[in-house]
C-alpha positions in Angstrom: 204.1 53.9 154.3 207.3 51.9 154.5 210.5 52.9 156.2 211.1 56.4 157.4 214.1 58.1 155.6 216.0 60.9 157.2 218.6 62.9 155.2 220.9 64.3 158.0 223.7 66.4 156.7 225.7 69.7 156.9 228.9 71.1 158.4 227.7 71.3 162.1 229.2 68.0 163.2 228.3 68.5 166.9 224.5 68.9 166.1 224.6 66.0 163.6 226.2 63.7 166.2 223.7 64.7 168.9 220.8 64.0 166.5 222.2 60.7 165.6 222.5 59.9 169.3 218.8 60.7 169.7 217.9 58.4 166.9 219.9 55.6 168.4 218.2 56.1 171.8 214.8 56.1 170.1 215.6 52.9 168.3 216.8 51.3 171.5 213.9 52.5 173.6 215.7 51.6 176.8 215.8 47.9 175.9 219.6 47.6 175.5 219.0 45.8 172.2 220.4 48.4 169.8 223.3 46.2 168.9 220.8 43.8 167.3 218.8 46.5 165.6 221.5 48.8 164.1 223.0 48.4 160.6 225.8 50.7 159.5 226.5 50.9 155.8 229.6 52.5 154.2 228.0 54.4 151.3 231.3 54.9 149.4 230.9 51.7 147.4 227.4 50.6 148.5 224.5 49.7 146.2 220.8 50.3 147.0 220.4 46.6 147.9 223.0 47.0 150.7 220.6 49.5 152.3 217.3 47.9 151.4 218.3 44.5 152.7 218.9 45.3 156.4 215.9 47.8 156.3 213.4 45.0 155.5 213.9 43.2 158.8 211.6 44.0 161.7 213.2 45.2 165.0 214.2 42.5 167.5 212.8 43.2 171.0 213.1 47.0 170.5 210.9 49.8 169.1 212.8 50.4 165.9 215.5 49.2 163.5 218.0 51.8 162.5 220.0 51.7 159.3 222.8 54.4 159.1 224.4 55.0 155.7 227.5 57.2 155.9 229.5 58.7 153.0 226.7 58.2 150.4 225.5 61.7 150.1 229.1 63.0 149.6 229.2 61.0 146.3 226.5 63.2 144.9 227.8 66.6 146.0 229.1 69.0 143.3 232.8 69.7 143.6 235.6 71.3 141.8 233.4 73.4 139.6 231.6 70.4 138.1 228.0 69.5 138.6 226.6 66.8 140.8 226.5 63.1 139.8 223.0 62.0 138.7 221.4 59.9 141.5 220.6 57.0 139.2 219.2 54.0 141.0 219.7 55.8 144.3 217.0 58.2 143.3 214.5 55.4 143.6 215.5 54.5 147.2 212.3 55.8 148.8 210.2 53.6 146.4 212.4 50.6 147.1 211.9 51.1 150.8 208.2 51.4 150.6 207.7 47.7 151.5 210.0 48.0 154.6 208.4 47.9 158.0 207.2 51.3 159.4 209.5 50.5 162.4 212.6 51.0 160.3 214.5 54.3 160.1 217.1 54.8 157.4 219.5 57.7 157.9 221.5 59.0 155.0 224.3 60.8 156.8 226.3 63.6 155.2 229.1 64.8 157.4 232.0 67.1 156.2 234.2 65.2 153.8 237.5 65.7 151.9 237.5 66.3 148.2 240.0 68.0 145.8 242.2 68.9 148.8 239.3 70.8 150.5 237.0 70.0 153.4 233.5 70.2 151.9 230.0 69.7 153.3 226.8 68.2 151.9 224.4 70.9 150.8 220.7 71.2 150.0 221.7 71.3 146.3 223.0 67.8 146.5 221.5 65.8 143.6 220.5 62.9 145.8 218.9 65.2 148.4 217.0 66.9 145.6 215.8 63.5 144.2 214.6 62.1 147.5 213.4 65.1 149.5 209.9 65.2 148.0 209.3 61.5 148.3 206.8 60.2 150.9 208.3 59.3 154.2 211.5 61.4 153.6 212.6 64.1 156.1 215.4 66.6 155.5 217.5 67.9 158.4 220.2 70.3 157.3 222.7 71.6 159.9 225.1 74.0 158.0 228.5 75.0 159.4 228.8 78.1 161.4 230.2 80.4 158.7 229.5 83.8 160.3 231.3 85.1 163.4 228.0 86.2 165.0 226.7 82.7 164.7 229.8 81.2 166.3 229.6 83.7 169.2 225.9 82.9 169.7 226.7 79.2 169.6 229.5 79.5 172.1 227.4 81.5 174.5 224.6 78.9 174.4 226.9 76.0 174.8 228.8 77.8 177.6 225.5 78.4 179.4 224.7 74.7 179.2 227.9 74.0 181.0 227.5 76.7 183.7 230.3 78.9 182.2 229.9 82.6 183.0 231.9 85.0 180.8 233.2 88.3 182.0 234.3 90.9 179.4 237.2 93.3 179.6 240.8 93.6 178.4 243.3 91.9 180.7 245.8 94.3 182.3 249.3 94.1 180.9 250.6 93.4 184.4 248.6 90.1 184.5 250.4 88.7 181.4 253.0 86.0 181.8 256.3 86.2 179.9 255.6 85.5 176.2 251.9 86.2 176.4 250.4 88.9 174.2 247.1 90.7 174.7 244.5 89.4 172.2 242.5 91.9 170.2 239.2 90.6 171.6 237.9 91.6 175.1 234.9 89.3 175.1 235.8 85.6 175.9 233.1 84.3 173.6 234.4 86.4 170.7 237.9 85.4 171.5 236.9 81.7 171.4 235.0 82.2 168.1 238.1 83.7 166.5 240.3 81.1 168.0 238.3 78.0 167.2 236.5 79.0 164.0 233.3 77.1 163.2 234.3 73.6 164.2 231.5 72.8 166.6 233.2 69.6 167.9 236.3 71.5 168.8 234.3 74.3 170.5 232.4 71.7 172.6 235.7 70.1 173.7 237.2 73.4 174.6 234.2 74.5 176.6 234.1 71.2 178.5 237.7 71.8 179.5 237.0 75.5 180.4 234.0 74.5 182.5 236.1 72.0 184.5 238.9 74.5 185.0 236.6 77.4 186.0 234.6 75.5 188.6 231.8 78.1 188.6 234.1 81.1 188.6 233.7 83.8 185.9 235.9 83.3 182.8 237.8 86.2 181.3 239.6 86.5 177.9 242.9 85.8 179.7 241.5 82.6 181.2 240.2 81.4 177.9 243.5 82.2 176.3 245.5 80.2 178.8 243.1 77.2 179.2 242.1 76.8 175.5 245.4 77.6 173.7 247.0 74.4 175.1 244.5 72.3 173.2 244.2 74.6 170.3 247.8 74.0 169.3 247.3 70.2 169.0 244.0 70.6 167.2 244.8 73.2 164.7 248.5 74.1 164.6 250.9 72.1 166.7 250.5 68.8 164.7 251.1 70.5 161.4 253.8 72.8 162.7 255.6 69.7 164.0 255.4 68.1 160.5 256.7 71.3 158.9 259.6 71.1 161.3 260.3 67.4 160.7 259.2 66.4 164.2 257.3 63.3 163.4 257.1 62.1 167.0 255.2 65.2 168.2 253.0 65.1 165.1 251.9 61.5 165.8 251.2 62.3 169.4 249.0 65.2 168.4 247.3 62.8 165.9 246.7 60.3 168.7 245.0 63.0 170.8 242.7 64.1 168.0 241.7 60.5 167.3 241.0 60.0 171.0 238.5 62.9 170.9 236.7 61.2 168.0 237.8 63.5 165.2 237.4 61.9 161.8 240.3 61.0 159.5 238.8 63.2 156.8 238.7 66.2 159.0 242.4 65.7 159.9 243.3 65.3 156.2 241.4 68.5 155.6 243.4 70.3 158.3 246.6 69.2 156.7 245.6 70.3 153.2 244.4 73.7 154.5 247.6 74.4 156.4 249.9 73.4 153.5 247.9 75.4 151.0 248.2 78.4 153.3 251.9 77.8 153.5 252.2 77.5 149.8 250.5 80.9 149.2 252.8 82.5 151.8 255.9 80.9 150.2 254.8 82.3 146.9 254.3 85.8 148.2 257.8 85.7 149.8 259.5 84.4 146.7 257.8 87.2 144.7 259.0 89.8 147.1 255.5 90.9 148.1 255.2 93.9 150.3 254.8 93.4 154.1 251.2 94.6 154.0 250.3 91.9 151.5 252.0 89.2 153.5 250.2 90.4 156.6 246.8 90.3 154.8 247.5 86.7 154.0 248.5 85.9 157.5 245.3 87.5 158.9 245.1 87.3 162.7 248.5 85.6 162.9 250.2 88.8 161.8 249.1 90.4 165.1 251.4 88.1 167.0 255.1 88.6 166.2 256.2 85.2 167.3 253.6 83.3 165.3 254.2 85.5 162.3 258.0 85.0 162.4 257.5 81.2 162.7 255.1 81.0 159.7 257.5 83.0 157.5 260.4 80.9 158.5 258.6 77.7 157.6 257.4 79.1 154.3 261.0 80.2 153.4 262.4 76.8 154.3 259.9 74.8 152.2 259.4 77.1 149.3 256.7 76.7 146.8 258.4 73.5 145.4 258.4 71.9 148.8 254.8 72.7 149.4 253.8 71.3 146.0 255.5 68.0 146.9 253.7 68.0 150.3 250.3 68.5 148.7 251.1 65.8 146.2 251.9 63.5 149.1 248.5 64.2 150.7 246.6 63.7 147.4 248.3 60.3 146.9 247.5 59.2 150.5 243.8 60.1 150.0 243.8 58.2 146.7 245.4 55.1 148.3 242.8 55.1 151.0 239.8 55.6 148.6 241.2 52.8 146.3 241.4 50.5 149.3 245.1 50.1 148.9 245.7 51.2 152.5 243.6 51.5 155.6 242.5 55.0 156.4 244.6 55.2 159.6 247.7 53.8 157.9 247.3 56.1 154.9 247.3 59.1 157.1 250.3 58.0 159.2 252.3 57.1 156.1 251.5 60.6 154.6 252.6 62.3 157.8 255.9 60.4 157.8 256.6 61.6 154.3 255.6 65.1 155.2 258.0 65.2 158.1 260.7 63.8 155.8 260.1 66.8 153.4 261.0 69.3 156.1 264.4 70.9 155.3 267.3 69.3 157.1 268.2 72.2 159.3 264.6 72.2 160.7 264.8 68.5 161.4 268.0 69.0 163.2 266.6 71.6 165.5 263.5 69.5 166.2 265.7 66.5 167.2 267.9 68.7 169.3 264.9 70.1 171.1 263.6 66.6 171.9 267.0 65.6 173.1 266.9 68.5 175.6 
């Protein structure tokens, strides 16, 4: 039979992490010997021999040996309108592992990755997945991203129930709002969180953990979710990039530190930066063309419902302009290239890029940011 091969991929990072944790526990079997039976291979430059070698060894005082190959499947994912790379010698991996002990599990891990300035996910059409999935001993587990709002709401309800969170619907009374707060369009806390957090399952889990601690068994309303989760939402999705766009590198690096502490991947952070600057570039183009307010609002989406957020987005777009955004995107592309070419460590490449992005912020914005920190 040979080694078991598991193709574990998709955009649902939380489920993928949980499954990988299960595999680690199965390999360890309660022996505490996993460190001696786990091989982790960086698939970006790896050859089949780099996987086959560690897979051939029998487990040492544990039920199984586990070989985890990350970043390999991403190499064979179609991108930018072009087809997938041919799997070549990797297409014979199952055959090469046929002589490995049956106590070995090889996991080809395909988490979301950054390519062509976009966060992408490994799909079932991946050429290596297609080449391997029918081979003996190969199992495919695909966990796609939560693309639909209904799926996100369902996921949030299920995860909330696991943490003992009880949601209570209903619009908050205006009298309960604090200065500066605005009534959200959603009246269901789960729907509000789905709109707020998108399909990022790791972020959803983090916010629900925080919400469960805060609620302490009490019912959670939309207003509760808005107050408790917005504070972390800003660092996760907006505050870090907003700080860069305002030239406030200190705040941006602090937000970066928090995201890393929660285990968020560098590629996901790169993706968030690309996404926000592309969004800013389109907005800057609309403003330079004198587009009507309705068209600007359509681009802003939910942000247009909140006057303060809308005003801030427009101000940043006007300050940078399309030329400034192009330079920002070029900075991110260069940082990604430097990392992939092994010219810089991934952490350093990201921090250098952020320093340059903050430096691109127009001088008046930097002055206001520095004045705000001084206060």
